[in-house]
VEXDOKE-34667 format. One record per residue: x negated, z negated, y negated of N, C-alpha, C, O, CB in turn. Coordinates in pm, whole numbers, plus 32768, in hexadecimal, padded with zeros to 4 digits. Each point is the difference from the previous one (the first is absolute). Glycine has a CB too. Example, Ala and Ser with C-alpha at 12.3 -4.5 7.8 and 13.67 -1.06 7.14 Angstrom:
REM VEXDOKE-34667
7AD97CF48239805980007F897FA680007F887F987FBE800281257FC58073
7F6680C57F227FAE7FFA7F89804D7FB77F937FCD7FEF7F917FBD80E880AE
***
This chain:
REM VEXDOKE-34667
E9C4E6FABEC57F72802180057FC07FC3807B7FB08042804480497FCB7EC4
80297F7681157FC77FBD8076802D804580807FB5800E806080467F197F23
80858105807B8034804380767FB4808380197FDD801F807281067F797F66
7F0380B67FBC7FB7807E800E7F707FE7802E7FCB804C805180C5801B7EFC
7F317F2F80807F787FE0802B7FFE7FD980937FA58025804A80247F907ECC
809D7FFF811580077FDA808C80158077805B7FC48007806C80947F1F7F4E
7FFC8137801D80168079804E7F81805480087FE18039806881107FC57F55
7EC780097FD27F83804D7FFF7F9B7FC380607FBD8049804A806E7FFA7EC8
7FCA7F3B80ED7FA37FBE805C802B801380917FAC800B8059801F7F4E7EF6
80BA80AB80C78031801480887FDB808B80337FDA800F807580E27F537F5E
7F4E81017FD77FDC808980297F69800F800F7FD18054804E80FB80027F3D
7EE77F5A802A7F6E800880097FCB7FBB807D7F91801D802D80647FEA7EDA
80587F9E81317FD07FB080727FD4805680777F947FE7803581047F647F80
7FB8811A80777FD2805080727F7C80487FE67FAB80098058814280157FE7
7F0280157F467F8280447FE07F8B7F9E80037F958021803180E980857F43
7F987EE280567F947F9C7FFF7FD77FDB808E7F897FF2801E80CC7FB47F07
800F804B81337FE17FE1808C7FB5807380417F9D7FEA8045812F7F857FC9
7F61810C7FDB7FBF807780387F71800C7FCD7FA4801B804D813A80587FC3
7F0E7F787F6B7F7B800A7FC57FA47F9480377F8B8018801A80D8804B7F17
7FD37F2380E07FAE7F9480357FD1801A808D7F8D7FE4802180EF7F807F4D
7FDD80D280E77FDE8016808D7FA5807980127F9F7FFA804C813B7F9F7FF4
7F4480D57F7C7FBC807E801B7F9480247F9A7FB78061801681197FE88056
7F247F6D7F267F9A801F7F9C7F9E7F8B7FF07F8880108017811B80867F71
7F917EF680517FA77F917FDE7FBF7FC0807B7F8A7FDF7FFD81037FF87F3B
7FBF801981327FC57FC580797F918058803A7F957FCC801E81477FC58012
7F3A80F37FE07F908055802E7F877FFC7FA37F8E8001802F811A8092803D
7F707F687F107F907FF87FA27FB17F7E80127F857FFF7FF780FD808E7F67
7FC67F0780BB7FBC7F8180187FA98006807D7F917FCA8001812C7FBE7F8F
7F7580B980D97FB1800F807A7F8580567FE77F947FE28033813C80068056
7F3E80827F287F8D80557FE27F957FB27FB37F898009801E810E80C17FDE
7F967EEA7F9F7FA07FB07FB37FBE7F9780597F887FE97FF78100803B7F39
7FC77F9D81277FCA7F9B80597F95803B805C7F927FC8800B81487FBE7FEC
7F4480E8804B7F9E803F80587F8780337FB27F907FFE8033812A80428068
7F5C7FEE7EE97F92803A7FB37F9A7F9B7FD27F8B80247FEE811180877FCB
7F8C7ED880327FA27F9B7FCB7FDC7F9780697FCC7F967FDD8095808E7F40
7FB97FF981627FD97FA4806C7FB5804D806C8009807B800880BD7EEF7FC7
7EF1804B80847FBC803E8073804D7FE1807F806E7FC97FFB7EB380237F92
80A6803980E580467FEC807F801A7F6E801E805D7FDF804A7F3980F08008
80187ED97F7580147F71801680657FC47F9F80227F8A800B7EF580698048
811B805D7F4E80617FD07F9F7FC27FC17F8680477FC97FAC80508014810D
7EE4802B7F397FBC7FC67F8E7FFF80627F8A7FFC807A80137F757EFC8088
809280527EED800180547F887F7980467FEF7F977FC3801081117FA27F83
7F5D811E804D7F86804E7FEB801F80797FA98070803480017F347F7F80DC
7FF880787ED8800B80787FAF7FAC807380377FF380687FC180387F077F79
7F9E807C813D7FAC8067803C804F807F801E7FCD806F7FF07FA37EDE8072
810D80A27FC880518077801D801580557F847FF8807B8006807B7F0680B0
7FA8803D7ED98013804B7F847F7E80417FD28001806C7FC580B77EF77FFB
7ED8805B805A7F7E80357FD47FD7807D804C7FAA804B7FD280147ECF7FF2
807F80FF80B07FDB8076804E802580827FBA7FCC806A802480527F0F80AA
803A80817ECD802680797FB97F87803D7FBA7FFF80787FE380E87F2D7FFD
7EB2800980057F8980327FBC7F9C803F80607F9A80367FD680867F1B7F7D
7FFC80A7812F7FAD8049805E801380967FEC806C802D7FD77FA17F1580CF
7F8C810A7F777FFE808E7FDC8077804D8035804280497FB67EC97FA98047
81117FFF8086806A8051803C808A7FDC7FCA805380587FE97F217FBC80E4
80A67F6A7F1D80817FD67FCD801080267F6C806A802F7FD67F987F1380D0
7F9480A97F0D800780217F72801180977FEC8047802B7FA57F2B7F0D8026
804C8118808A800E80917FF7808F802B801D803680587FBD7ED97FC28086
812F7FA88022808B80228021805D7FDC7F8E805B804D7FE07F737F8E8112
801C7FB07ED080537FD87F8E7FEB805E7F8A8060802A7FC07F967EE8808E
7F8C810E7F967FE280597F90803F808A8015803A80397FA47EF07F4A8036
80C980B380A180378084801D80987FFD7FFC803E80637FD87EF97FD080B5
81067F5E7F9B80927FF37FF9802F80057F6E806380437FE17F9C7F3480F2
7FBB80437ED6802680007F727FF0808C7FC48055802E7FB47F667EE08039
7FD7813580377FE780877FCA806D8062802B803980467FAD7ECF7F8B8055
8116803380818066805C8031808A7FDE7FCA805080597FE37F287FC880EC
80A67F5E7F2380817FD77FC8800B802C7F6E806B802C7FD57F9D7F1080C8
7F8B80B77F188001802C7F73801080987FF7804D80317FAD7F237F0C8015
8048810B8092800A80937FFF808E802B8020803980557FBC7ED67FBF8088
812B7FB1802380898023802880637FDF7F92805C804D7FE67F687F8B8109
802A7FB57ED0805B7FD87F947FF7805F7F8A806780287FC87F837EEA8080
7F9C81137F917FEE805C7F8E803D8088801F8044803A7FAC7EE87F4D8013
80BC80AD80BA80378082802680987FFB80028042805D7FD07EF17FD580B8
81057F637FAE80937FF1800280387FFD7F728069803A7FE57F887F4980F5
7FC980397ECB802E7FF87F757FFA80897FBC805C80267FB87F557EEC803D
7FE2813780247FF080857FC3806980618036803480537FB67ED57F83802F
81168020809B80658058803B808D7FD87FD7805780557FEF7F107FD280D2
80B07F587F3080887FD07FE78030801E7F738076801D7FEB7F617F3080BB
7FCF80AD7EF7802B80147F76803E808A7FE7807280077FD17EDA7F5B7FEB
806D810C8061804180837FE9807B801580568061803E7FD37EC2801D7FF2
80DA7F7180B78075800D805680787FBA7FC4806D80397FFB7EFE7FD480CC
80837F787F0B806F7FB47FC6802F803D7F7D80787FFC7FE17F307F36808C
7FFD81057F45802780427F8380588079801E8062801A7FB97ECA7F977FD8
80B0809A80D880518074802780897FD280318066803D7FDE7ECA8043805F
80D47F158011807F7FCE8034805B7FD07F908079801480057F137FAB80CE
803A80017EC880507FCE7F90803980737FAF80707FF77FCE7F037F3B8029
8041813B7FFC802D80727FB1806F804E8046805180417FBD7ECB7FCE7FE0
80E97FEB80E78065804C8049808A7FBE7FF6800E7F8F7FD07F3F80C180CD
81157FF97F9180877FC8800280027F8480587FB07FF4805D80B680F07F7E
7FF47EC2800880037F7F80458012801180967FBC7FBD804E80A27FDC7EE5
7FFC80BE80F7801A8012808E7F85803980477FDB7FD2806D811880517F62
7ECD80427FF37F89803B803D7F8E7F9C80047FB67FFB8062809180E77F4E
7FAB7ECD7FE67F967F9C7FFD800F7F98806C7F9E7FD7803D804F804D7ED1
808E7FB3810A80197F9C80697FDE803880897FC57FBA805380F07FE17F20
7F7180E380A67FE4803E80827F69800B80187FCF7FE0806C810A80A07F85
7EDE7FAF7FAA7F6F800E800F7FBE7F7880107FA27FF1804D806480E17F2A
802B7ECA80407FC97F79800D80147FCB808D7FA77FC18039808680147ED5
80488045812B801B7FD480887FA1804280647FD97FC280628116801A7F60
7EED80A180257FA3804680597F777FBC80007FBC7FFC806680BF80DB7F70
7F5D7EF47FB67F7F7FBC7FFA80087F7180357F9A7FC68024802B80C87F18
80B27F3B80C880117F7980348012800280987FF47F988041807180207EE4
7FB880BC81138017800B80907F907FC48055801D7FC180658066810B7F6B
7EFC7F47800A7F977FC18052800F7F6A80117FCF7FC780617F9C80EC7F53
80D97F0B7FEB80167F71800C805C7FDE80757FFB7F9180357FE4805A7ED5
80748075811F805E7FE9806D7FC280208087803E7FEB8069807E80497EFC
7ECB7FFF80997FBB8025807C7F967F9780207FC17FC87FA78068812F802D
7FC57EF080AC7F9A7FA1802A7F7680307FD27FDD8075801180B07F4880B6
7F257FE77EFF7F7D80247FCC7FA48037806C7FB3805C7FE780697EF47F6B
7FED807981257FAB802F806E8022809180247FA68050801B80497EC5803C
8093810D7FA88028808880237FCE80647F987FCB8069802481007F3C8050
7F45803A7F0D7FD3805C7F977F69800E7FFF7FCB806C7FE680FD7F567F92
7EF27FD080A67F6E800680047FD0805180797F9F804B7FF680547ED77F96
805180CF80E57FDD80508075801C80947FE87FBC8056803880757EE58059
803480E27F1D801A808B7FDD7F8B803B7FB27FD880718018811F7F607FE4
7ED27FE17FA77F8B802E7FB67F87800B805B7FAA80557FEB80B07F417F46
7F9E801481347F95800A806180078085804A7F99803F801A80667EC88000
807A812480088013808180417FDC80747FA37FCD8066802D80E77F35805F
7F6780557EF47FE380697FA07F6A800E7FE77FCC806F7FF681127F687F9F
7EDC7FB880607F7580027FD37F99800580717F8A80167FE580C37F6D7F57
7FDC806981417F9E7FFD806C7FBE80898013802A80637FC4805B7EE880AB
7F1280B87FE57FAD8078800F8052807A80267FEB806C7FC87F587F03807A
81198082801B8057806F802A808E7FEE7FCB80618029803F7F137FF5808E
80947FA37EBF80837FE37FC6803D80757FB67FCC806F80017FED7EA87FED
80B680CC7FD2804C80697FBA7FAE803F7F918005807A7FEE80CF7F0C8048
7EE280297F7F7FB280347F8F7F978064802F7FF6806E7FC980307EBB7FBD
7F8B80B180DE7F97805A802F8039807B80477FC5806C7FF77FA57ECE8021
810580B9802C803E8075803D802F80637F967FF58079801380537EFA80AF
7FEB805A7ED0802980587F937F8680457FC1800580767FE180C37EF67FF2
7ECA8048801B7F87803B7FC87FC7806C805C7FCC80667FD180047EC27FBB
803A80C280F77FCE8064805F805280807FFA7FCA806E80107FE67EDA8085
80D280AC7F53805380777FF07FD480537F89800F807A800080AF7F0C8069
7F0D80367F317FCF80457F897F6D8024800A7FC3802D7F9F80E87F597FDC
7F1A806580FD7F71801B80187FA67FAE7FA47F98802F7FD380A680B88074
7FEC7EA07F9E7FB27FA47FAD7FC17F95805880357FE3806B806380477ED1
7EF87F9B809A7FBF7F99805280537F82800880527FE37FA97ED2807B8016
80C67F5680AD80487F8280127FDB7F9D7F927F9480037FC6807280238132
80597F837EED7FED7F9A7F9880157F78804180717FDC80237FDD80C17F23
7F467F1880CB80077F80804780207F8F7F9E7FB17FE27FA77FAA80728104
81197F6F7F6880287F8F7FAD80197F8280527FF27F917FCD807181107F93
7FC37F70811E80217F8C80527F867FA680117F8F80308004812080568074
7F697EFA7F927F987F9A80107FA37FF87F877F8A7FE1800D8080804480E9
802E7FF77E947FB57FF27F8480507FAB7F9E80777FE880127F1880F88012
802C7EF37F7380467FB17F9A806780557FB680657FCB7FD07ED07FA58017
80B38113800D806180587FBF80848002804D806B80017FC47ED8808B7FE3
80B57F7680DE80797FFE8052804D7F7D7FEB807A80007FFB7F15809680AE
80287EFB7F4C80417F7F7FEA80477FFF7F7880707FCE7FF57EE17FC08099
806E80AA7F0C803E80067F7B807C8057800280657FDE7FC27EBA80017FD4
80DC809380B280758057800C80747FB58041807280097FD37EF880C1803E
80787EEA805980697FB28041803B7F967FA580797FEA80007F15803E80D8
801D7F977ED980317F9C7FA18058803F7F96806A7FCB7FDF7ECB7FAC8049
809F80FB7FA2804D80427F9780898029803580657FEC7FBD7EC680647FD8
80D87FEB80E1807F802D8038805F7F8B80178077800A7FE27F1380B5808A
80437ED47FC980567F8F802280297FAD7F86806C7FC580007F26803580DD
801980017EBC801A7FA67F90802A80457F8180237FBC7F9F7F3A7FAE80C6
80A0811C7F95802B80467F8780907FDE7FD9801B7FEF7F897F4880CA80B3
80FC7F3C802380897FDA7FD780077F7B7FB880567FEC7FAB7FFD80948117
7F527F217F5F7FFF7F7F7FBC7FD8800E7F6D80237FAC7FAE7FA67FE6812D
7FEE80D97F057FDD801B7F76806D804F7FBA801D7FE87F8A7EF1801480B4
813080618009806480587FC4807D7FB27FD6803480147F937F7680A880F9
80857EEC7FCB80807FBC7FE780007FAD7F80805680177FAB7FCC7FE3814B
7F817FA57EF680047FB27F837FE080537F8580357FE67F947F8B7F5380F0
7FE8812C7F8C7FDD80527F8E807680587FD5801780147F897EFA7FEA80C2
813780368016807680527FE2806A7FAD7FB8803C802E7F9F7F958063812A
80467EF67F6680637FA87FC07FD57FE17F71805380007FA57FE87F9C813A
7F4480497F0D7FCF7FE07F7A800B80777FA180287FF07F8D7F3B7F6A80D9
807B811E7FC9800780777FAC809080277FE1801D80317F937F0B801C80D0
81337F9D7FFC808C80257FEA80437FA77F97806880267FCA7FA2802B8122
7FBD7F3B7EF8803A7FA47F9D7FD1801E7F7280347FC57FA17FD87F8F8112
7F9281067F3D7FCE80207F7A806880537FB68034806280357EDC7F98801E
810C7FDF7F34806180497FAD7FC680897FDD7F94800A7FC680C87F1C7FDB
7FED814480827FCF80887FE87FF0801D7F6C7FAE80547FD980C07FF580FA
7FDF7F737ED97FF680197F707F777FD67FCA7FD0803B7F9F81277FA4804C
7ECB7FBC80537F7B7FD67FD57F9A806E80197FAA801B7FAC80937EF58083
7FCC812F80467FA4806E8021801880777FA57FA2803F7FD180577F73811E
8088806E7EF98020806F7FA77FCF7FE67F727FD4805C7FBC80F37FD880D2
7F417F4D7F467FD07FDE7F7B7F6980147FF57FCF80307F9A80ED7F2B804F
7EFB8082807F7F7080147FFF7FDE80957FF87FA380267FB9803F7F0880CD
806881267FC17FE9808F7FFB802380397F767FBA80577FCC80747FB8812B
803F7FBF7ECE8028802E7F7B7F997FDC7F967FF280477F9D80FD7FA280A7
7EC97FA97FD07F9A7FD67FA17F7C804880157F9E7FE27FBC80D07F41803A
7F8E813B80687F89805380127FA27FD2806E7F918035800A80837FFE7F0A
80147F6D813D7FAA7FD1806C7FF68069806E8063803E80257FDB7ED37FA6
7F49810280687FED805B807080347FBF808080257F8B80017F1280DC7F8D
80CC7FE980DD80307FCA80807FA87F8D802F80337F9C8033802881458009
7F217F2C7FB27FA57F95802A80127F847FA97FFF7F9080327F5C811D801E
80B57F677F2C80157F8E7FA780857FBB801D80097F857FFA7F6D80EE7F56
80F07FDB80D080817FC480247FF47FAC807D803C7F95800A8039812C7F8C
7F3E7F7180CB7FF07FB5807C7FB07F807FEA80297F95802D7FE381418053
7F827F347F3B7FA87F8C7FF180347F987F9D7FE77F8980107F5C810C8028
81047F997F61802C7FA57F97808E7FCC801380237F967FCB7F4480E27F9D
80EB7FD280E2808D7FD9800F80237FE3809280297F918022800F80FA7F15
7FB87FDB811E802F7FF3808B7FAF7F98804C80397FAA8043801081457FB9
7F327F197FFC7FAA7FA4804C80187F6E7FDB80127FAF805B7F4581067FB3
80A97F247F7280197F737FE080897FCF802E800E7F90802F7F5C808A7F0E
80FE803D80B480867FD5802680137FF9809780557FB480307FFD80B27EFE
7F617FE7811D800D800080927F987FA880447FF87FFC807A806680E87F77
7F527ED57FBF7F947FAF803880307F9580627FBE7FE980657FC580407ECA
80EF7F9280B8802F7F9E80638018803C80897FDE7FC3806580897FC07EE1
7FD480F580C08015804280807F7E802780427FF27FF7807A80E7805B7F33
7EC67FDC80017F7D802580377FB87F8780397FC28008806A803080B37EF2
80177ED5805E7FBF7F85802F803F7FD180837FB97FD7805C80117FE87EB6
80B9804880F780447FDA807C7FD6805C80727FE77FD2806F80DB7FD67F0C
7F3880DA80697FD6805F80667F717FE9802E7FE3800A807780BA809A7F28
7F0B7F3E80037F747FE580237FF67F89805E7FB6800380628000805A7EC1
80967F3980BF7FFF7F8B805680388020808A7FC97FD3806580507F9D7ED2
805480DD80CE8041801F80807FAC805D805680138005807A80C97FDC7F18
7EC8806A80317FA98058804D7F7D7FBC80237FD1800B8072809880BA7F1D
7F5B7EF580127F7B7FC780157FFF7F96806C7FA57FFD8054802880327EBF
80967F7880ED80007F918060800A803180917FAD7FD9805180BB7F967EFF
7FFA80E480D480038031808C7F89805880227FD38000807381247FF57F84
7ED580577FA77F8A8052801C7F867FA9801A7FAB8023805280B380937F1E
7F987ED9804C7F8F7FA5801480077FBB80877F997FE5803E805B7FF87ECC
808480058125800F7FB2807B801A8054807D800E7FC9806D80497F827F04
7FB0813980818023805380717F967FFD806E7F897FEE7FE480F780A47F81
7FAB7F7E81167FA2800F806F802D806D80617FAD803B804580177ED47FA5
80BF810E801B80328066805B7FD6808C7FD47FD88051805380EA7F1B7FE3
7F4780B07F487FDC80847FCD7F6C801C80167FDB806C802E80DB7F847F28
7EF67FAF808A7F70801480117FD9800680947FA08044802480397F467F04
80728030812E7FE18005808F80228088803B7FB48034805380777ED67FBC
804581317FC8802A807F80387FB780777FC27FD280598048810C7F427FE4
7F1580667F507FC280717FBD7F697FEF7FEF7FB980627FE8811D7FC47FA2
7EFA7F5E80827F707FE97FF77FBB800280877F868009800780A47F717F30
8025807F81357FC8800880867F9D7F9380237FA780158052807A80DA7F9C
7FEE7E9C7FD47FA37F92801A7F7E800A7FB37FAE7FA5800780B4804B80D8
7F8A807D7ED67F8680117FB2800D7FC67F747F9C7FDF7FC0803280EF80C3
80AD7F257F4E801A7FC77F7C803E7F76801480797FF480167FA780F37F80
7F8E7EB18063802F7F788016801B7FBD7F7A7FA47FD97FB97FDA8018811E
810080047F0780267FB97F8780137F6D80217FFD7FD88075807180F67F2D
7FA47EE17FF880097F708015807B7FDE80557FFF7F9E804B7F8C803A7ED9
80DF807980D280757FEA80547FE18016809380327FB78055805D808E7EEE
7F1D802080DA7FD88018808B7FAA7F8E8035800D7FD980747FFC811D7F62
7F9F7ED57FD57FAA7F92802A80527F8580217FE87FBD80647F5F809D7F0F
811B7F87803780567F8C8018805080148080800D7FA38050800280327EB9
802880A2810B804D801C80797FAB7FF0807D802F7FCC8065806080D17F19
7EF27F8F807D7FA67FF280737FDD7F6E801B7FF37FD680737FB1810D7F5B
804C7ECF7FC77FDE7F72801280717FB680477FE67FA4804D7F8C80647EE5
810B801F80B380717FBC803F801D8035808C80217FB28059803C80287EC5
7F9780A980F7802E803C807D7F9180228063801A800E807780A2804C7F08
7EC97FB480517F90802680587F9F7F8C80117FE27FD88071803581167F46
7FB97EDD7FDB7F9E7F92800580427F7980177FBE7FA1802C7FAF80E27F3D
81137F73807B804C7F82800D7FC27F8F7FAC80067F8B8026803E80BA80C0
7F817FE07EA87FC87F9F7FA380637FEE7F8D7FF2803D7F967F1E800180A9
81537F6E7FD880697FEF7F9D7FCC7FC07F808035801A7F94806F7FD28125
7EF67FC17F517FCA7FBD7F897FBF80647FA280177FFB7F877FC37F358100
7FD6812B7FAF7FC180667FAD806880647FCC7FFB80287F8C7F307FBD80F7
813480437FD48068805B7FD580557FC57F90802380467FA17FE1801A8143
801C7F1F7F27804E7FBD7F977FB07FF57F7F803880107F9480447F6F811C
7F0280677F5B7FAB7FF67F897FFA80857FB7800980057F857F707F4780EB
807781207FDA7FFF80847FC2808780217FC2800780447F9A7F4B8006810A
81197F877F9A808680137FC7800E7FB67F7C804180317FA4801D7FEA8144
7F677F6E7F0F80047FB47F837FB9804C7F92803080077F8F7FD67F2180F1
7F8681137FA07FB780507F9C805580757FD2800380217F897F227F9D80E0
812080827FF5805780707FDE80747FD27FA8802880477FA47F99802B8133
80757F187F46806D7FCB7FAE7FD17FE17F73804D800D7FA1801C7F94812C
7F1980377F247FCA7FE77F7A800280807FAE80247FFE7F8A7F4A7F4A80D1
806B81277FE3800580807FBB808F80257FDA801880357F947F1A801480E8
812B7F9C7FDD808D801F7FE480337FAB7F8C804780327FA87FDD800B814A
7FB97F447F0C802A7FA87F927FC3802F7F7C804480007F9A7FD07F3F8107
7F6C80E97F617FC180337F878048807D7FCE801480127F887F107F9080C4
810280B58012804B80777FDB80857FDE7FC08029803F7F9F7F68803B811A
80B37F217F7D80817FD67FC87FEF7FC37F75805580147FA980007FC48140
7F3D7FDE7F037FE67FC57F7B7FE7806E7F9980367FFC7F927F6B7F3580DB
800C81317FB97FE680707FA58080804D7FE38015802E7F907F027FE480C8
813E7FFC800D807F80457FED80587FB57F9B803E803F7FAA7FB4801A8141
80137F237F1F804E7FB17FA27FC9800D7F73804D80067FA07FEC7F5B8118
7F4180A27F3A7FC3800D7F7B802480867FC1802880057F8C7F1B7F6580BB
80AF81028006802080847FCC8096800F7FE6802980427FA17F12801B80DA
81157F637FDA809180077FED802A7FBC7F7F805880327FB97FC77FD3813F
7FA37F897EE8801F7FBA7F837FCF80527F89804180047F987FB07F1F80DE
7F99811F7F9C7FCE80547F95805A80757FE3800E802B7F8D7F0F7F9280B1
81218078802E805C80717FEF807F7FD77FB6803A804F7FB57F6B8016811D
80867F1E7F4380777FCF7FBB7FE57FEC7F6B805A7FD77FB67FF27FBB811E
***
């Protein structure tokens, strides 16, 4: 037993070193910059700036768009995963891989592709003109940002939900149907509770990157949609105010931690 424990600790050592260097040390620097001023003195003024109108609006709008994107991804993922589970195993795997393909593509490239599609003279408007229909302006709007988030983060919802649904015993669903349950009752009373852990994991995997994104909103928002990620990026790269940028990052991390706590609560409830 001691030998196995020693081997386990030996294998854990590289990860602990990696986590200490690339996770905990950067976090310590962010906290340090966030609660100090240029003179190195302790202050909470940087954190208090989040309540200023422009910063609070960016944070509020980031949460709203992240929630919208997460809900849409969840609504789209459920019927898709149900269809994949019902199909033959080989066909389901192939279709699942097609939806996971965006994960293998650089996010900037896929977002720039949507920029080409949605711009004024883009693919969408050219197609509408062929049909003698009026142009549809989506670029540089919050709708375009949500579309970019959904496209980039939908696979993060599909994968855990598909795994969770595929583990449900089919006999349980058949038993519910034999007892007279409708399709909606079968979904709400049987499928949804049993697949809730996968849904919760998917919600977390979509909400967190959607909340912290800045590249998607910069490309598809055209500088008109400033999310909290864009503000933080500007504070570090344009204003060179690392103290304020770090403070805003701390506020964003608080939201992420709250999301993780809620996820743990719902996950325990599902068990």
